[in-house]
C-alpha positions in Angstrom: -7.5 15.8 51.2 -10.1 18.4 52.2 -7.3 20.9 52.7 -5.8 20.0 49.4 -9.1 20.4 47.5 -9.8 23.7 49.3 -6.5 25.4 48.4 -8.1 27.5 45.7 -10.9 28.8 48.0 -14.1 27.5 49.3 -14.6 24.3 51.4 -14.6 21.0 49.5 -15.1 18.2 52.1 -13.2 15.2 50.9 -13.3 12.4 53.4 -10.9 9.5 53.2 -10.4 6.4 55.4 -8.4 3.2 55.6 -11.6 1.2 54.9 -14.0 3.5 53.2 -11.6 4.7 50.5 -10.3 1.2 49.4 -14.0 0.1 49.3 -14.8 3.1 47.1 -11.8 2.2 44.9 -13.3 -1.2 44.2 -16.5 0.4 42.9 -14.6 3.1 40.9 -12.4 0.6 39.2 -15.4 -1.5 38.2 -17.1 1.6 36.8 -14.0 2.5 34.8 -14.0 -1.0 33.2 -17.6 -0.5 32.3 -16.9 2.9 30.7 -13.9 1.6 28.8 -15.7 -1.5 27.7 -16.1 -1.9 23.9 -18.8 -4.4 22.9 -17.8 -7.0 20.4 -20.1 -8.9 18.1 -19.9 -12.7 18.2 -21.9 -15.6 16.9 -23.1 -18.9 18.3 -24.4 -21.9 16.3 -27.4 -23.6 17.8 -29.1 -26.7 16.4 -32.2 -28.8 17.1 -31.6 -32.6 16.8 -34.5 -35.0 16.1 -34.4 -38.5 17.5 -37.2 -41.1 18.0 -37.8 -40.0 21.6 -38.1 -36.3 20.7 -36.0 -33.2 20.1 -33.0 -31.8 22.0 -30.9 -28.7 21.4 -27.1 -28.5 21.0 -24.6 -25.7 20.9 -21.5 -25.7 18.7 -18.2 -25.7 20.5 -14.5 -26.0 19.7 -13.2 -29.1 21.5 -9.6 -27.8 21.2 -10.3 -24.5 22.8 -7.9 -23.2 25.4 -8.2 -20.1 27.6 -5.8 -17.2 27.0 -5.5 -13.5 28.0 -8.7 -12.6 26.1 -11.3 -13.2 28.8 -14.2 -12.8 26.4 -13.2 -15.8 24.3 -15.3 -18.9 24.9 -15.4 -22.4 23.4 -18.8 -21.7 21.9 -18.1 -18.2 20.4 -17.2 -17.4 16.8 -15.9 -14.0 15.9 -17.1 -13.7 12.4 -20.4 -14.4 10.6 -18.7 -16.3 7.8 -17.3 -19.0 10.1 -20.8 -19.4 11.7 -22.5 -19.6 8.3 -20.1 -22.2 7.1 -20.9 -24.4 10.0 -24.6 -24.0 9.4 -24.3 -24.9 5.8 -22.1 -27.9 6.5 -24.5 -29.4 9.1 -28.0 -28.5 7.8 -30.1 -31.7 7.2 -27.2 -34.0 8.1 -27.2 -36.9 10.5 -24.8 -37.0 13.4 -23.2 -39.4 15.9 -23.8 -39.2 19.7 -21.5 -39.8 22.6 -22.6 -39.3 26.3 -21.0 -39.2 29.6 -23.0 -39.2 32.8 -21.4 -38.3 36.2 -23.0 -38.2 39.6 -22.6 -34.9 41.3 -23.6 -33.6 44.7 -24.1 -30.1 46.3 -23.8 -29.6 50.0 -26.0 -27.1 51.8 -24.5 -23.6 52.2 -22.8 -23.0 55.6 -24.5 -21.2 58.5 -24.8 -17.4 58.3 -22.4 -14.9 59.6 -23.4 -11.2 59.3 -21.8 -10.6 55.9 -23.2 -13.7 54.3 -26.7 -12.9 55.7 -26.5 -9.3 54.4 -25.5 -10.6 50.9 -28.3 -13.2 50.9 -30.9 -10.7 52.1 -29.8 -8.1 49.5 -29.9 -10.6 46.7 -33.2 -12.1 47.6 -35.2 -9.3 49.1 -33.3 -6.1 48.1 -32.6 -5.3 51.7 -29.6 -2.9 52.2 -26.7 -4.1 54.4 -27.7 -1.4 57.0 -31.4 -2.6 57.0 -30.4 -6.2 57.3 -28.2 -5.4 60.3 -31.0 -3.4 61.9 -33.5 -6.2 61.4 -31.2 -8.9 62.7 -30.4 -6.7 65.7 -34.1 -6.3 66.4 -34.7 -10.1 66.1 -31.9 -10.6 68.6 -32.5 -7.8 71.1 -36.3 -7.2 71.0 -37.8 -10.5 69.9 -35.0 -12.8 71.3 -35.5 -15.2 68.3 -32.0 -15.0 66.8 -28.5 -15.3 68.3 -26.0 -12.4 68.3 -25.8 -11.0 64.7 -22.6 -9.1 64.7 -20.5 -12.1 64.1 -17.8 -13.2 61.6 -18.1 -16.9 62.4 -20.1 -19.5 60.4 -19.7 -22.3 62.9 -21.1 -23.5 66.2 -19.3 -24.6 69.4 -18.6 -28.4 69.6 -20.6 -28.6 72.9 -23.7 -27.1 71.3 -25.2 -30.3 69.8 -27.8 -30.7 72.6 -29.0 -27.1 72.2 -29.3 -27.5 68.5 -31.4 -30.6 68.9 -33.7 -28.8 71.3 -33.9 -25.8 68.8 -34.9 -28.1 65.9 -37.5 -29.7 68.1 -39.0 -26.3 69.0 -39.0 -25.2 65.3 -41.0 -28.4 64.5 -43.9 -26.8 66.4 -44.3 -24.2 63.6 -46.2 -25.2 60.5 -43.5 -23.9 58.1 -40.8 -26.1 59.5 -42.6 -29.3 60.7 -41.5 -31.5 57.8 -37.8 -30.5 57.9 -37.6 -30.7 61.6 -39.2 -34.2 61.6 -36.8 -35.5 59.0 -33.8 -34.3 60.9 -35.0 -35.9 64.2 -36.1 -39.1 62.6 -32.7 -39.6 60.7 -30.6 -38.3 63.6 -28.7 -35.9 61.3 -27.5 -33.7 64.2 -24.2 -35.2 65.1 -20.5 -34.0 65.4 -19.4 -32.5 62.1 -16.5 -30.1 61.7 -18.3 -28.3 58.9 -20.9 -27.2 61.5 -19.3 -27.6 65.0 -15.8 -26.4 65.2 -14.3 -24.5 68.1 -11.3 -23.4 66.1 -13.5 -21.4 63.7 -15.2 -19.4 66.5 -13.8 -16.1 67.9 -16.0 -14.0 70.1 -19.4 -15.2 68.7 -20.7 -18.1 66.8 -22.9 -18.3 63.7 -26.4 -16.7 63.5 -29.0 -19.3 64.3 -32.6 -19.3 65.7 -33.1 -19.5 69.5 -35.6 -21.6 71.5 -37.9 -18.5 71.6 -40.9 -18.7 69.3 -41.4 -15.6 67.1 -44.4 -13.3 67.9 -45.6 -10.1 66.2 -42.8 -9.9 63.6 -43.1 -7.3 60.9 -43.0 -8.5 57.3 -39.3 -7.7 56.8 -38.4 -9.3 60.2 -40.4 -12.4 59.3 -38.6 -12.7 55.9 -35.1 -12.4 57.6 -36.1 -14.9 60.4 -37.3 -17.4 57.8 -34.0 -17.0 55.8 -32.0 -17.8 58.9 -34.2 -20.8 60.0 -34.2 -22.5 56.6 -30.4 -22.1 56.3 -30.0 -23.5 59.9 -32.3 -26.5 59.1 -30.7 -27.1 55.6 -27.2 -27.4 56.9 -28.0 -30.7 58.7 -29.6 -32.3 55.6 -27.5 -34.6 53.3 -26.2 -33.1 50.0 -28.5 -32.8 47.0 -27.5 -35.4 44.4 -27.6 -34.9 40.7 -26.8 -36.9 37.6 -25.0 -34.6 35.2 -25.1 -35.8 31.6 -23.0 -34.2 28.9 -24.0 -35.2 25.3 -21.7 -34.5 22.3 -23.3 -34.7 18.9 -20.8 -34.7 16.0 -22.2 -33.6 12.6 -19.9 -33.3 9.5 -16.8 -32.9 11.8 -18.4 -30.2 14.0 -19.2 -30.8 17.6 -22.4 -29.7 19.5 -22.7 -29.9 23.3 -25.9 -30.6 25.2 -25.9 -30.7 29.0 -28.6 -32.0 31.3 -28.8 -32.1 35.1 -31.2 -34.5 36.7 -32.0 -34.2 40.4 -31.7 -37.7 41.9 -32.0 -36.9 45.6 -33.2 -33.4 46.7 -31.4 -33.6 50.0 -31.2 -30.2 51.6 -33.3 -28.6 48.8 -36.4 -30.1 50.5 -36.1 -27.4 53.1 -36.7 -24.9 50.3 -39.6 -26.8 48.8 -37.7 -28.4 45.9 -38.3 -32.1 46.0 -38.3 -33.0 42.3 -36.5 -32.1 39.2 -38.1 -29.7 36.8 -39.6 -31.4 33.8 -37.7 -29.3 31.3 -34.3 -30.3 32.7 -34.5 -33.9 31.5 -32.8 -34.9 28.3 -34.6 -37.0 25.7 -33.1 -40.5 25.3 -31.0 -41.3 22.3 -31.1 -45.1 21.5 -27.8 -46.9 21.0 -26.4 -46.4 17.4 -29.2 -43.9 16.7 -28.2 -41.1 14.4 -30.0 -37.8 15.2 -31.0 -35.6 12.3 -30.1 -31.9 12.3 -33.5 -30.4 11.9 -33.1 -26.7 12.6 -29.7 -24.9 12.7 -29.0 -21.2 12.8 -26.2 -18.7 13.6 -27.2 -16.5 16.4 -25.7 -13.0 16.5 -24.8 -11.8 20.0 -22.8 -9.0 21.7 -20.4 -9.2 24.6 -21.5 -7.4 27.8 -19.5 -5.2 30.3 -19.0 -6.4 33.8 -22.0 -5.8 36.0 -22.1 -3.0 38.5 -21.7 -3.7 42.2 -24.8 -4.1 44.4 -24.6 -4.3 48.1 -24.4 -8.1 48.1 -21.4 -8.3 45.6 -19.7 -5.3 47.3 -19.9 -7.0 50.7 -18.2 -10.1 49.1 -15.5 -7.9 47.6 -14.9 -6.2 51.0 -14.7 -9.5 52.7 -12.1 -10.7 50.1 -10.2 -7.4 50.1 -11.2 -6.5 46.5 -11.8 -10.0 45.2 -15.3 -11.5 44.8 -15.0 -14.5 47.1 -17.9 -16.9 46.7 -16.0 -20.1 47.6 -16.4 -20.8 51.3 -12.8 -22.3 51.7 -11.2 -19.4 50.0 -13.2 -17.0 52.0 -11.9 -18.6 55.2 -8.3 -18.3 53.9 -8.9 -14.6 53.4 -10.3 -14.2 56.9 -8.6 -11.3 58.7 -7.5 -9.7 55.5 -10.8 -8.2 54.4 -12.0 -4.6 54.5 -13.7 -3.7 57.8 -15.5 -6.3 59.9 -19.0 -7.8 59.6 -20.3 -5.3 62.1 -18.9 -2.2 60.3 -19.2 -3.0 56.5 -22.8 -1.9 56.3 -21.9 1.4 58.0 -19.0 1.9 55.5 -21.3 1.6 52.5 -23.9 3.9 54.1 -21.1 6.4 54.8 -20.1 6.4 51.2 -23.7 7.1 50.2 -24.0 9.9 52.8 -20.8 11.6 51.5 -22.1 11.4 47.9 -19.3 9.2 46.7 -21.9 6.6 45.7 -25.6 6.7 44.7 -28.2 3.9 44.6 -29.9 3.2 41.3 -32.3 0.4 42.0 -30.0 -2.2 43.6 -26.9 -0.9 41.8 -24.2 1.2 43.5 -22.8 3.8 41.1 -19.8 6.0 41.9 -20.3 9.8 41.5 -18.0 12.3 39.8 -16.7 13.1 43.3 -15.6 9.5 43.7 -13.7 9.6 40.4 -12.0 12.9 41.4 -10.8 11.4 44.7 -9.5 8.3 42.9 -7.5 10.6 40.5 -6.1 12.6 43.4 -5.0 9.6 45.4 -3.4 7.9 42.4 -1.6 11.1 41.5 -0.3 11.4 45.1 0.7 7.7 45.0 -1.1 6.8 48.2 -1.4 3.1 47.5 -2.5 2.2 51.1 -5.7 4.1 50.5 -6.4 2.9 47.0 -5.4 -0.8 46.9 -7.9 -3.0 48.8 -5.3 -5.8 49.1 -2.8 -3.5 51.0 -5.5 -2.3 53.3 -6.6 -5.9 53.9 -3.1 -6.6 55.0 -3.2 -3.6 57.3 -6.4 -5.0 58.9 -4.6 -8.3 59.3 -1.7 -6.6 61.1 -4.1 -4.8 63.4 -5.5 -8.3 64.3 -2.0 -9.6 64.8 -1.2 -6.7 67.1 -4.4 -7.4 69.1 -3.2 -11.0 69.6 0.3 -9.9 70.7 2.0 -11.2 67.6 3.1 -7.8 66.4 4.4 -4.9 68.4 2.5 -1.6 68.5 5.7 0.4 67.9 6.4 -1.5 64.7 2.9 -0.9 63.4 2.9 2.8 64.4 6.2 3.3 62.6 4.6 2.2 59.3 1.6 4.5 60.0 3.9 7.5 60.6 5.9 6.8 57.4 2.8 6.7 55.4 1.4 9.9 56.9 4.6 11.8 56.2 4.6 10.6 52.6 1.0 11.7 52.0 1.6 15.2 53.5 4.8 15.6 51.6 3.2 14.7 48.2 0.2 17.0 49.0 2.5 19.9 49.6 4.3 19.3 46.3 1.3 19.6 44.1 -1.7 21.8 43.4 -4.9 21.2 41.4 -3.1 21.9 38.1 -0.1 19.7 38.7 -1.5 16.5 40.3 0.0 13.7 38.2 -2.4 11.6 36.1 -3.2 10.1 32.7 -4.6 13.3 31.3 -5.7 14.1 27.7 -4.5 16.8 25.3 -7.5 17.9 23.2 -7.4 18.2 19.4 -9.8 21.0 19.2 -8.1 24.4 19.9 -9.1 26.9 22.6 -12.2 28.9 21.5 -10.7 32.1 22.9 -7.1 32.2 21.6 -6.7 29.0 19.4 -4.0 27.5 21.6 -3.9 23.9 22.9 -6.4 22.8 25.6 -5.2 20.2 28.2 -6.9 18.3 30.9 -5.7 18.5 34.5 -6.9 17.2 37.8 -10.0 19.4 38.0 -10.5 21.2 34.6 -9.9 21.5 30.9 -7.7 24.6 30.6 -5.9 26.5 27.8 -2.1 26.4 28.2 -1.8 30.1 27.2 -5.0 32.1 28.0 -7.3 31.9 31.0 -10.0 29.9 29.3 -11.0 26.8 31.3 -14.1 24.7 32.0 -14.8 22.3 34.8 -14.5 18.5 34.2 -17.7 17.8 36.2 -20.5 20.2 35.4 -23.7 19.3 37.4 -22.1 16.2 38.9 -21.6 14.6 35.5 -18.0 13.9 34.4 -17.1 14.8 30.8 -15.9 12.1 28.4 -13.0 13.3 26.1 -15.1 13.0 22.9 -17.8 15.0 24.5 -15.4 17.9 25.3 -14.0 17.8 21.8 -17.6 18.1 20.3 -18.5 20.8 22.8 -15.5 23.0 21.8 -16.0 22.3 18.1 -19.8 23.0 17.9 -20.0 25.3 21.0 -23.0 23.1 21.9 -23.5 19.6 23.3 -26.6 17.6 24.1 -29.2 17.2 25.3 -27.3 15.1 27.8 -28.6 13.0 30.7 -26.8 12.1 33.9 -26.6 15.5 35.6 -27.7 15.6 39.2 -29.0 18.2 41.5 -27.7 18.8 45.0 -30.5 16.5 46.2 -29.2 13.8 43.9 -32.1 13.9 41.4 -31.2 13.4 37.8 -31.9 16.0 35.1 -31.0 16.6 31.5 -29.6 19.7 29.9 -27.8 21.2 26.9 -24.3 22.6 27.4 -23.1 25.6 25.5 -19.8 27.6 25.2 -20.9 31.2 25.2 -19.1 34.6 25.2 -18.2 35.9 28.7 -18.3 39.7 28.0 -17.2 40.6 31.5 -13.9 38.7 31.3 -13.5 38.9 27.5 -13.4 35.1 27.3 -15.8 32.2 26.9 -17.6 30.2 29.6 -19.7 27.0 30.0 -23.4 27.5 30.4 -26.4 25.2 30.9 -29.3 25.6 28.5 -32.6 24.0 29.4 -34.2 24.8 26.1 -36.7 27.4 27.3 -35.8 30.8 25.9 -38.5 32.8 27.5 -40.0 33.4 30.9 -43.5 32.0 31.7 -44.9 35.5 31.6 -44.4 35.4 27.8 -41.6 38.0 27.6 -38.7 37.9 25.3 -38.3 37.6 21.5 -40.4 35.1 19.5 -38.5 32.0 18.2 -37.9 31.8 14.4 -38.5 28.2 13.1 -37.6 29.1 9.5 -35.9 26.1 7.9 -36.9 23.6 10.6 -39.0 20.5 9.8 -42.5 20.5 11.3 -43.2 17.4 13.4 -47.0 17.6 13.3 -50.1 19.6 14.4 -50.4 20.8 17.9 -53.0 18.7 19.8 -54.3 21.9 21.5 -54.5 24.6 18.8 -53.5 22.8 15.6 -50.5 25.0 15.2 -47.1 23.5 14.0 -45.0 21.6 16.5 -41.2 22.0 16.3 -38.1 20.8 18.2 -36.7 23.5 20.6 -33.9 22.7 23.0 -35.0 20.0 25.4 -38.7 20.2 24.3 -41.1 19.8 21.5 -43.2 23.0 21.4 -46.1 24.5 19.6 -45.1 27.5 17.5 -47.8 29.5 19.2 -46.4 28.8 22.7 -43.3 30.8 21.9 -45.0 33.4 19.7 -45.6 37.0 20.5 -48.3 37.2 21.9 -48.4 33.6 23.3 -51.7 31.8 22.4 -50.9 28.2 23.3 -49.0 26.4 26.1 -48.3 23.0 24.5 -44.8 21.7 25.3 -43.6 18.1 25.8 -40.1 17.1 26.8 -37.6 15.3 24.7 -36.6 13.3 27.8 -39.3 12.0 30.1 -38.3 10.0 33.2 -34.9 9.3 31.5 -36.5 8.0 28.4 -35.5 9.9 25.3 -38.5 10.7 23.0 -37.1 10.6 19.5 -38.4 12.9 16.7 -40.0 9.9 15.0 -41.9 9.0 18.1 -43.2 12.5 18.6 -44.2 12.6 14.9 -46.1 9.4 15.4 -47.8 10.6 18.6 -49.0 13.8 16.9 -50.2 11.9 13.8 -51.8 8.8 15.3 -52.3 9.7 18.9 -49.8 7.3 20.4 -46.1 6.3 20.3 -44.6 2.8 20.0 -44.2 0.9 23.3 -41.1 2.7 24.9 -39.0 0.6 27.3 -36.8 3.0 29.0 -38.9 5.0 31.5 -37.5 5.0 35.0 -39.6 5.4 38.1 -38.4 8.3 40.2 -39.9 6.5 43.3 -38.7 3.0 42.9 -35.8 3.4 40.5 -37.2 0.6 38.3 -37.5 0.8 34.5 -40.9 0.3 33.0 -42.5 0.3 29.5 -45.3 2.6 28.4 -47.0 4.3 25.4 -47.3 8.0 25.3 -50.8 8.9 24.1 -52.8 12.1 23.4 -55.4 12.7 26.0 -58.3 15.2 26.2 -57.4 18.9 25.9 -54.2 18.0 24.1 -52.5 16.7 27.2 -49.9 13.8 26.9 -50.4 10.8 29.2 -49.0 7.4 29.8 -50.7 4.2 28.7 -49.5 0.8 29.9 -49.7 -2.6 28.4 -52.7 -4.7 29.5 -51.6 -7.0 32.4 -51.7 -10.7 31.8 -54.3 -12.4 33.9 -52.6 -13.8 37.0 -53.0 -17.4 37.8 -54.1 -16.5 41.3 -55.8 -13.3 42.3 -53.8 -13.3 45.5 -50.5 -13.1 43.7 -51.8 -10.2 41.6 -52.8 -8.2 44.7 -49.5 -8.9 46.4 -47.5 -7.5 43.5 -49.6 -4.4 42.9 -47.6 -2.0 45.0 -44.3 -3.3 43.7 -45.1 -3.3 40.0 -47.1 -0.1 39.6 -44.6 2.5 38.3 -44.4 5.9 39.7 -44.7 8.1 36.6 -44.5 11.3 38.5 -47.6 12.5 36.7 -50.2 9.7 36.8 -50.5 6.1 37.8 -52.5 4.0 35.3 -52.6 0.2 35.7 -53.8 -0.8 32.3 -54.3 0.4 28.7 -58.1 0.6 29.3 -57.6 3.1 32.0 -55.4 5.5 30.2 -58.1 7.8 29.0 -59.8 7.9 32.3 -56.5 8.7 34.0 -55.7 11.4 31.6 -59.1 13.1 32.3 -58.8 12.8 36.0 -55.1 13.6 36.5 -54.4 17.3 36.7 -50.7 17.0 35.8 -49.8 15.1 32.7 -46.6 14.2 30.9 -46.5 17.3 28.7 -45.9 19.4 31.9 -43.9 16.7 33.6 -41.3 16.6 30.9 -40.9 20.2 29.9 -40.8 21.5 33.5 -38.7 18.6 34.8 -35.1 19.8 34.6 -34.5 23.4 35.1 -35.4 24.5 38.6 -33.5 21.7 40.2 -30.9 21.7 37.5 -30.4 25.4 37.3 -29.5 25.6 41.0 -27.0 22.8 40.4 -25.4 24.4 37.4 -25.0 27.7 39.3 -23.4 26.0 42.2 -21.2 23.9 40.0 -19.5 26.6 38.0 -21.3 29.9 38.4 -22.9 29.8 35.0 -26.2 31.0 33.8 -29.2 28.7 34.0 -31.4 30.8 31.6 -34.9 31.6 32.5 -36.2 28.0 32.5 -38.7 26.5 34.8 -38.3 23.0 33.5 -37.8 20.8 36.6 -40.8 20.7 39.0 -41.9 17.2 38.2 -38.6 15.4 38.8 -38.3 16.9 42.3 -42.0 16.6 43.1 -42.8 13.1 41.9 -40.4 11.5 44.4 -42.3 12.8 47.4 -45.9 12.5 46.0 -47.9 9.6 47.4 -49.6 7.5 44.8 -52.7 5.4 45.3 -50.6 2.3 44.8 -48.3 3.4 47.7 -51.2 4.0 50.0 -52.7 0.7 49.2 -49.5 -1.1 49.8 -49.3 0.4 53.3 -52.9 -0.5 54.3 -53.2 -3.9 52.6 -51.2 -5.9 55.1 -53.2 -4.5 58.1 -56.5 -5.2 56.3 -55.6 -8.8 55.4 -54.3 -9.4 59.0 -57.7 -8.2 60.5 -59.6 -10.3 58.0 -57.5 -13.4 59.0 -58.1 -12.7 62.7 -61.9 -12.5 62.1 -61.9 -15.8 60.2 -59.9 -17.5 63.0 -62.4 -16.2 65.6 -65.4 -17.5 63.6 -63.7 -20.9 63.3 -63.0 -21.0 67.0 -66.6 -20.1 67.8 
């Protein structure tokens, strides 16, 4: 694939593999579904029913509902406001009849950990990557000797291991955290032969991950978290199931049915290991007396919108790899798929890390997002019809055949013949096509070529005119065009500002795209515009704002502020000579600052609370106000924090919840002004200088276009490496608290 993509010159590394590429295909297909997803409005009818014992809520449903091909249909969804309003009108203020059905239900403890299930659990609970979880588990096994061998695909123990398990549980009882659970297991003699736990037929080279007889010492915080995860799962598996009483209440009002469900914990069973010994109070249903007719007190139609499927994170991707493309949560089904997954428990983390290293995937918080390079590879492999490298199920079967060959149930010659045939077909197809002829579901644009007026068609790598030499890349700056965007770009010769571009270092930036004359080639070309039309030395022609609407008075010099490219600028900052330097970006930390918000900021001194800022350090979204600080600088102001129930909890969360603004770190609204005075770099510089130095290099490398004379991207690159006070505090706090605890213990001993 590298040779194919490098036919036209240059070197375009395009790695493929029998495990990594089907894994990538899983993520790409999910992202394609998300992109194609069209949200649909629907309505639900919810009602409050009053009885003598209190109030309970019910949700309307259709008792005759049956599932069909439309996966978004549900028994409680209505697809028009008129239908919902008619139900509300028919039921308001009416009495209803109640029928109830209560069924006992039980939930057994999850099985013991193998590596993949441990990686999933650690990612979901603590955000650990699969690679980090493997490293921690390996350290707990090799260095600390407190866990058994982690690179295992088994979730069972040997049948002769009962005595060792009893001794391990007794040893765990010496630790404060596990005394109660250990005592209950020993008192009730719950460790006994059980095929769900002890089964020789479910063990290959290694058994499940469990604690050893060694007591843990000097574990780091992540190691302690993972060790505790394994220990509690190990103890829980010997407890009886948790028992519930599940009650379904149907309230019929004027011929319409409303469902209310309640789940009461009768016996906590294994949940005791996790500290859940009683049912939450809000889960109990109020009692309805026999023959009592509840009154429909409050009823309303709630407007909602369907949501696209969620992106993969490492936990869900590991499940999909284990099930060869299918999310396998059921233990029995997972066992049936054993041997047909992608990779092995020991290699799956490395596969994901490899896709990240090759820039096929990027991490956004906990989500894994495929890059334009990933989509391009998917298009190529589909065009060349290489199903073995795109269909996870087929590769899962391939893995199964390798295991069969290992066990002597399939001959090596037979397997190698299949490999040779596949290789010959891939090479043959690659020779038949070039970048302009790779088959695919490509678009024909409606807007004509800006150079000659002919038809522009999409191909594997570009949008190209079928008659002249005009063409533009499909992936400028690492961001793939959508067809409507290309149409608008060719019509208006300008598009944006757009977000989602990425530098070579993977940092996001925003830019405007333009179609401009290419005088050297007597054609047109694509160019990035970062909205700064002059160098910082003040050279160039002044900007004419005639006909534009003024947004407000400049906070530095009282001149007029206008919109210009990717920024809001003072008219005197682009005048000749330059007498002011006020400039604030239209996009700050991926939050778009609308004209209305900038007008409000200039007029009143602050914007509304904006929810879409994204920390360049943690990848988390946060809310903040933009406010005018001293000397006309723009700063962040955060909502006052709610008083924590315990001071300890507040201090623990400080390092995790303080957003990295890239320009300042303010922990409350009261501190905004102080921070603005003491922080040398504020948002006005952050935003306007945030895109172009990084982005300009990317644009040049992507398609040899001009990047203008902008200097707009210092903050995005710099903020990720800048150490904030919160980060320093988070590093030193654990050590400080540990020393204090040691001193207290010494005083008690004395």
